[in-house]
C-alpha positions as a LaTeX table, in Angstrom:
\begin{tabular}{lrrr}
\hline
Residue & $x$ (\AA) & $y$ (\AA) & $z$ (\AA) \\
\hline
Met1 & 48.03 & $-3.08$ & $-43.51$ \\
Lys2 & 50.40 & $-3.80$ & $-46.47$ \\
Ser3 & 50.23 & $-7.07$ & $-48.01$ \\
Lys4 & 53.94 & $-7.39$ & $-47.90$ \\
Thr5 & 53.76 & $-7.86$ & $-43.89$ \\
Ile6 & 51.20 & $-10.64$ & $-44.08$ \\
Lys7 & 52.86 & $-14.12$ & $-44.36$ \\
Leu8 & 51.92 & $-17.64$ & $-44.49$ \\
Leu9 & 50.88 & $-18.69$ & $-41.10$ \\
Asp10 & 50.50 & $-15.47$ & $-39.54$ \\
Val11 & 47.92 & $-15.36$ & $-37.07$ \\
Val12 & 45.40 & $-12.59$ & $-37.95$ \\
Ala13 & 42.33 & $-10.91$ & $-36.82$ \\
Leu14 & 39.50 & $-9.52$ & $-38.65$ \\
Thr15 & 38.67 & $-5.82$ & $-39.03$ \\
Val16 & 35.70 & $-6.07$ & $-40.74$ \\
Asp17 & 32.33 & $-8.21$ & $-39.74$ \\
Leu18 & 31.34 & $-10.68$ & $-42.32$ \\
Pro19 & 27.93 & $-11.56$ & $-41.42$ \\
Gln20 & 27.32 & $-13.63$ & $-44.65$ \\
Tyr21 & 29.73 & $-15.96$ & $-43.09$ \\
Asn22 & 29.11 & $-15.64$ & $-39.77$ \\
Leu23 & 32.35 & $-13.95$ & $-38.93$ \\
Trp24 & 32.86 & $-10.66$ & $-36.84$ \\
Gln25 & 35.38 & $-8.00$ & $-36.19$ \\
Gly26 & 37.94 & $-9.15$ & $-33.91$ \\
Gln27 & 37.95 & $-13.07$ & $-34.81$ \\
Val28 & 41.26 & $-14.92$ & $-35.09$ \\
Gly29 & 42.43 & $-16.86$ & $-37.55$ \\
Thr30 & 45.29 & $-18.24$ & $-39.74$ \\
Val31 & 46.50 & $-17.29$ & $-43.25$ \\
Val32 & 46.99 & $-20.58$ & $-44.84$ \\
Glu33 & 47.60 & $-19.28$ & $-48.37$ \\
Ile34 & 48.86 & $-16.10$ & $-50.06$ \\
Leu35 & 46.55 & $-15.34$ & $-53.21$ \\
Ala36 & 47.24 & $-13.32$ & $-56.12$ \\
Asn37 & 50.89 & $-12.43$ & $-55.28$ \\
Gly38 & 49.67 & $-10.91$ & $-51.83$ \\
Ala39 & 46.36 & $-9.24$ & $-53.18$ \\
Ala40 & 44.80 & $-11.50$ & $-51.02$ \\
Phe41 & 44.87 & $-14.47$ & $-48.45$ \\
Glu42 & 43.09 & $-17.51$ & $-47.41$ \\
Val43 & 42.44 & $-17.52$ & $-43.82$ \\
Glu44 & 41.18 & $-20.12$ & $-41.79$ \\
Phe45 & 39.26 & $-19.92$ & $-38.53$ \\
Ser46 & 38.94 & $-22.73$ & $-36.30$ \\
Asp47 & 37.20 & $-23.59$ & $-33.40$ \\
His48 & 40.14 & $-23.49$ & $-30.57$ \\
Arg49 & 38.85 & $-26.66$ & $-28.44$ \\
Thr50 & 38.45 & $-29.04$ & $-31.22$ \\
Gly51 & 40.85 & $-27.55$ & $-33.98$ \\
Arg52 & 37.90 & $-28.11$ & $-36.64$ \\
Thr53 & 38.13 & $-25.48$ & $-39.10$ \\
Tyr54 & 34.38 & $-23.73$ & $-39.29$ \\
Glu55 & 35.12 & $-20.84$ & $-42.31$ \\
Ser56 & 37.95 & $-20.87$ & $-44.69$ \\
Ile57 & 37.57 & $-17.64$ & $-46.79$ \\
Gly58 & 39.79 & $-15.30$ & $-49.13$ \\
Leu59 & 40.45 & $-11.99$ & $-47.73$ \\
Arg60 & 42.04 & $-8.61$ & $-48.72$ \\
Pro61 & 44.76 & $-7.06$ & $-46.47$ \\
Glu62 & 42.85 & $-4.52$ & $-45.21$ \\
Gln63 & 40.32 & $-6.80$ & $-43.74$ \\
Ile64 & 42.68 & $-8.39$ & $-41.60$ \\
Ile65 & 45.38 & $-7.29$ & $-39.13$ \\
Val66 & 48.59 & $-9.25$ & $-37.86$ \\
Leu67 & 48.61 & $-10.08$ & $-34.30$ \\
His68 & 52.01 & $-9.94$ & $-32.60$ \\
Phe69 & 52.53 & $-11.81$ & $-29.54$ \\
Glu70 & 55.64 & $-10.38$ & $-28.34$ \\
Pro71 & 57.32 & $-6.98$ & $-28.68$ \\
Val72 & 58.25 & $-5.68$ & $-32.42$ \\
Ser73 & 61.02 & $-3.31$ & $-33.15$ \\
Pro74 & 61.07 & $-1.22$ & $-35.95$ \\
Asp75 & 64.91 & $-1.50$ & $-35.90$ \\
Thr76 & 65.64 & $-5.32$ & $-36.07$ \\
Glu77 & 69.11 & $-4.81$ & $-35.02$ \\
Leu78 & 68.03 & $-3.23$ & $-31.65$ \\
Ala79 & 65.75 & $-6.55$ & $-31.45$ \\
Met80 & 68.54 & $-8.53$ & $-31.20$ \\
Leu81 & 70.55 & $-6.43$ & $-28.62$ \\
Pro82 & 70.64 & $-8.41$ & $-25.14$ \\
Val83 & 68.25 & $-6.95$ & $-22.75$ \\
\hline
\end{tabular}
C-alpha cells in the first residue's frame, strides 16, 4: 500500500503477524501518528469493549491496509453523483 493513501485516524488492519507484540494478521487498529513523512505510522490497538489501548506500535505501510466502510470510487467526481 502506498503511504500517501494512509491518513491520520484511518482504521487499518495488520497484513502480517507480529508475535513479539501479540498482534496477528487481521487485527484492527487506528493510525494515531504519521512518522518519518509517511514512511511509518504509529498504530494504536484497543480493546473494543473497554476502549483501553493494549498496544501502540510503529508500522511500515506494507504491514497495514486501510479498511473502507463504504464504496470507494476511483473517480471522485463519479462518487459525488446522486444515486
